[in-house]
C-alpha positions in Angstrom: -37.0 0.1 4.1 -36.3 2.4 1.2 -37.4 5.4 3.3 -35.0 4.4 6.0 -32.2 4.0 3.5 -32.9 7.5 2.2 -32.9 9.0 5.7 -29.6 7.2 6.6 -28.0 8.1 3.2 -29.0 11.8 3.6 -27.7 11.9 7.1 -24.4 10.3 6.1 -24.0 12.8 3.2 -24.7 15.6 5.6 -22.0 14.4 8.0 -19.5 14.0 5.2 -20.2 17.5 4.0 -19.9 18.8 7.6 -16.6 20.6 8.3 -16.0 18.6 11.5 -15.7 15.2 9.8 -13.9 16.4 6.7 -11.4 18.4 8.8 -10.4 15.2 10.6 -8.5 13.0 8.0 -8.4 10.1 10.4 -12.2 9.9 10.3 -12.9 11.2 6.8 -10.4 8.8 5.2 -12.6 5.9 6.4 -15.5 7.1 4.2 -14.1 9.0 1.3 -10.7 9.0 -0.5 -8.2 11.6 0.7 -8.2 14.9 -1.1 -11.5 14.2 -2.9 -12.3 17.9 -3.3 -8.8 18.7 -4.6 -9.0 15.7 -6.9 -12.1 17.1 -8.6 -10.2 20.2 -9.4 -7.2 18.3 -10.4 -8.9 16.1 -12.9 -10.4 19.1 -14.6 -6.9 20.5 -15.0 -5.5 17.2 -16.3 -8.3 16.7 -18.8 -8.0 20.3 -20.0 -4.2 20.4 -20.1 -2.5 17.3 -21.3 0.9 19.0 -20.9 0.6 18.2 -17.2 2.1 14.8 -18.0 5.4 14.4 -19.9 6.1 11.3 -22.0 9.2 9.2 -21.2 11.3 7.7 -24.0 11.8 4.4 -22.1 8.3 3.1 -21.7 6.2 5.6 -23.6 4.1 6.3 -20.5 3.3 9.8 -19.1 5.1 11.0 -15.9 3.0 12.8 -13.3 3.7 16.5 -12.5 6.0 17.2 -9.5 3.1 17.8 -7.1 1.9 14.2 -7.6 5.2 12.4 -7.2 4.8 11.9 -3.5 8.3 13.3 -2.7 10.2 11.1 -5.2 12.0 14.1 -6.6 12.7 15.0 -10.2 11.5 13.0 -13.1 14.7 11.0 -13.4 14.7 10.0 -9.7 11.0 9.2 -9.9 11.6 6.8 -12.7 14.9 5.3 -11.5 13.6 4.5 -8.1 10.4 2.9 -9.5 12.5 0.8 -11.8 14.9 -0.1 -8.9 12.2 -1.0 -6.5 10.3 -3.1 -9.0 13.6 -5.0 -9.9 14.1 -5.7 -6.2 10.6 -7.1 -5.8 11.0 -9.3 -8.9 14.3 -10.6 -7.7 12.7 -11.7 -4.3 9.9 -13.4 -6.2 12.3 -15.2 -8.5 14.4 -16.4 -5.6 11.3 -17.8 -4.0 10.8 -20.0 -7.0 7.8 -18.2 -8.4 7.3 -17.7 -12.1 6.2 -14.4 -13.5 4.2 -16.2 -16.1 2.0 -17.4 -13.2 1.5 -13.9 -11.8 -0.8 -12.4 -14.4 -3.3 -10.6 -12.1 -1.4 -8.1 -10.0 -2.5 -5.4 -7.5 -0.4 -2.4 -6.5 -1.9 -1.6 -3.1 -1.1 2.1 -2.5 0.0 2.7 -6.0 0.2 6.5 -5.8 0.7 7.5 -9.4 2.1 4.2 -10.6 5.8 4.8 -9.8 6.4 1.0 -9.6 3.4 -0.4 -11.5 4.6 1.1 -14.8 7.6 -1.2 -14.7 5.8 -4.5 -14.0 6.6 -6.9 -16.9 3.4 -7.1 -19.0 2.1 -9.5 -21.6 -1.2 -9.1 -23.5 -3.0 -11.3 -20.9 -1.5 -9.4 -17.8 -4.1 -7.6 -15.7 -2.5 -4.9 -13.5 -4.5 -2.9 -11.0 -3.6 0.0 -8.7 -5.5 1.4 -5.8 -4.8 4.3 -3.5 -6.6 6.4 -0.8 -5.6 9.6 -2.6 -8.3 10.4 -5.1 -6.2 13.0 -7.1 -3.5 10.3 -7.7 -6.0 7.8 -8.9 -7.8 10.3 -11.2 -4.5 11.2 -12.7 -3.7 7.5 -13.3 -7.1 6.9 -14.8 -6.6 9.8 -17.2 -3.0 9.0 -18.2 -2.1 5.4 -17.5 -5.4 3.5 -18.3 -4.9 1.6 -20.5 -2.7 -0.4 -20.0 -3.4 -0.4 -16.2 -6.6 -0.2 -14.2 -7.2 2.0 -11.1 -9.7 2.5 -8.3 -9.8 4.9 -5.3 -10.2 3.3 -1.9 -10.4 4.4 1.7 -8.4 3.5 4.8 -11.0 0.9 5.9 -9.7 -2.6 5.2 -12.0 -3.2 2.2 -11.2 -3.8 -1.4 -13.6 -3.9 -4.4 -12.3 -7.3 -5.7 -13.7 -10.8 -5.4 -12.1 -13.5 -3.3 -9.0 -15.1 -4.8 -8.8 -12.7 -7.7 -5.1 -11.8 -7.7 -1.9 -13.8 -8.1 0.3 -11.1 -6.6 -0.4 -8.1 -4.3 2.4 -5.7 -3.4 2.5 -2.8 -1.0 5.5 -0.5 -1.2 5.8 1.7 1.8 2.2 1.2 2.8 2.3 -0.8 6.0 4.9 1.8 7.1 1.9 4.1 7.6 -0.9 1.8 8.8 -1.2 2.0 12.6 -5.0 1.5 12.6 -6.1 -2.1 11.8 -2.9 -3.4 10.1 -3.9 -7.1 10.7 -7.3 -6.5 9.2 -5.7 -4.9 6.2 -3.3 -7.8 5.7 -6.3 -10.3 6.0 -8.2 -8.3 3.4 -5.3 -8.5 1.0 -5.1 -12.2 1.7 -8.8 -12.5 0.8 -8.2 -11.2 -2.6 -5.3 -13.7 -3.3 -5.7 -17.1 -4.8 -4.2 -20.0 -2.8 -0.4 -19.9 -3.4 -0.6 -16.2 -4.3 2.0 -13.8 -3.0 2.1 -10.6 -1.0 5.2 -8.4 -1.1 5.1 -5.7 1.6 7.8 -3.3 2.9 8.0 -2.2 6.5 10.2 -0.2 8.9 12.0 -2.6 11.3 14.9 -2.3 13.7 17.3 -2.5 10.7 15.5 0.4 9.2 15.9 2.3 12.4 19.7 1.6 12.5 20.0 2.9 8.9 18.0 6.0 9.6 20.0 6.9 12.7 23.2 6.6 10.7 21.8 8.8 7.9 24.1 11.8 7.6 21.5 13.6 5.5 19.3 13.9 8.6 16.1 13.3 6.7 12.9 14.3 8.4 12.1 10.7 9.5 15.5 10.5 11.2 14.7 13.7 13.1 11.3 12.3 14.2 13.0 9.1 15.5 15.5 11.1 17.5 12.8 13.3 19.0 10.5 10.3 20.0 13.5 8.5 21.5 14.5 11.5 23.5 11.0 11.9 24.8 10.2 8.2 25.5 13.4 6.1 25.2 11.5 3.7 22.9 14.6 2.8 20.9 16.3 1.5 24.0 13.3 -0.5 25.0 12.2 -4.0 24.1 9.4 -2.8 21.8 7.2 -4.9 19.5 6.1 -1.9 17.5 5.6 1.9 17.9 4.4 4.6 15.7 4.9 8.4 15.3 2.2 10.8 14.3 -1.4 10.3 13.4 -3.1 8.6 10.5 -3.1 8.8 7.6 0.5 10.1 7.9 1.7 7.8 10.6 5.2 6.3 10.6 5.1 2.7 12.0 8.1 0.7 13.2 8.2 -3.0 14.0 10.4 -5.5 15.7 11.2 -7.9 12.9 10.8 -11.1 15.0 7.5 -9.9 16.4 6.2 -9.2 12.8 7.4 -12.6 11.5 5.5 -14.3 14.4 2.4 -12.3 13.9 2.2 -12.5 10.1 3.0 -16.2 10.0 -0.3 -16.9 11.7 -2.0 -15.6 8.5 0.4 -16.6 5.7 3.7 -18.4 5.1 6.6 -16.0 5.5 8.7 -16.9 2.5 11.6 -14.4 2.9 12.6 -11.2 4.7 14.8 -8.9 2.7 16.6 -6.0 4.5 17.1 -2.8 2.5 14.7 -4.0 -0.3 13.5 -0.5 -0.8 16.1 2.0 0.4 16.1 1.6 4.3 12.8 -0.5 4.3 12.7 -4.2 4.8 10.5 -6.4 2.6 8.4 -9.4 3.6 7.4 -11.9 0.9 4.3 -13.9 2.0 2.5 -16.8 0.4 -1.2 -17.7 0.9 -1.6 -21.2 2.2 -4.2 -23.4 0.5 -7.4 -23.7 2.6 -8.5 -21.7 5.7 -6.3 -20.2 8.4 -5.1 -22.5 11.2 -7.8 -21.2 13.5 -10.4 -21.9 10.8 -9.1 -25.4 10.3 -9.5 -26.1 14.0 -13.2 -25.2 13.8 -13.5 -27.4 10.7 -11.9 -30.3 12.6 -14.3 -29.8 15.5 -17.2 -29.9 13.1 -16.0 -33.1 11.5 -15.5 -34.7 14.9 -19.1 -33.9 15.9 
């Protein structure tokens, strides 16, 4: 058995090192975090040059260099939008009747460099985690934001390195907007890590997002993509359930709101739907039901009857 494991392990390493697999991010991202090689170089730069992170006066935490801000602009914009989007999420949670004191284990799924996580209200017993598929982001966070936060790199496979029911709150800011491959499995994996009654806050593109983008006078790149795909396919004039533009891991996914409510309510309670919760994106607040899913309960009932 050990010999077989060594053979399989060596073969897998050979495949991962091969240019064909690594050149295809759709495949390589299933096995290793994105930009793994770049991250190795980046962490050496970060360790050797602490000036790559400036310290803010507000929270005393470092700010990532421009190349790690994921398009969020200058330092002021990076911080202001992070503070704004965190406030929007906390408002939705408060309106749902949840108490922050009960949300002490928190996961930022797709944290990038902690743009929102840095603003989560913390107490000494709060445990905040961030995970991301981009290794260079996680390595920067581990070097500069841990403590007070904890971080781990993941892949695009729906698998997280946490035990069942570990978290009170999981949030995903502009993550499901990019998941065309296995989105339901990803949501169910997030659900697995939640305790009963725990919350998921996730932003998506829906038809309201499309309307806002098409009225965007700045003509951002996503607006141009929408216009191109509609000219080619007429999708925006069709009765779509969802569609996506581009290939993973850079896909842009758009949903019909009613379709998504119906689909996700099979897995969790849909507490609220908040348009424009994060710029043009709509947020879903979901709550994990106690006990198994409805389909699981049916199987349990059958077993009891027999």
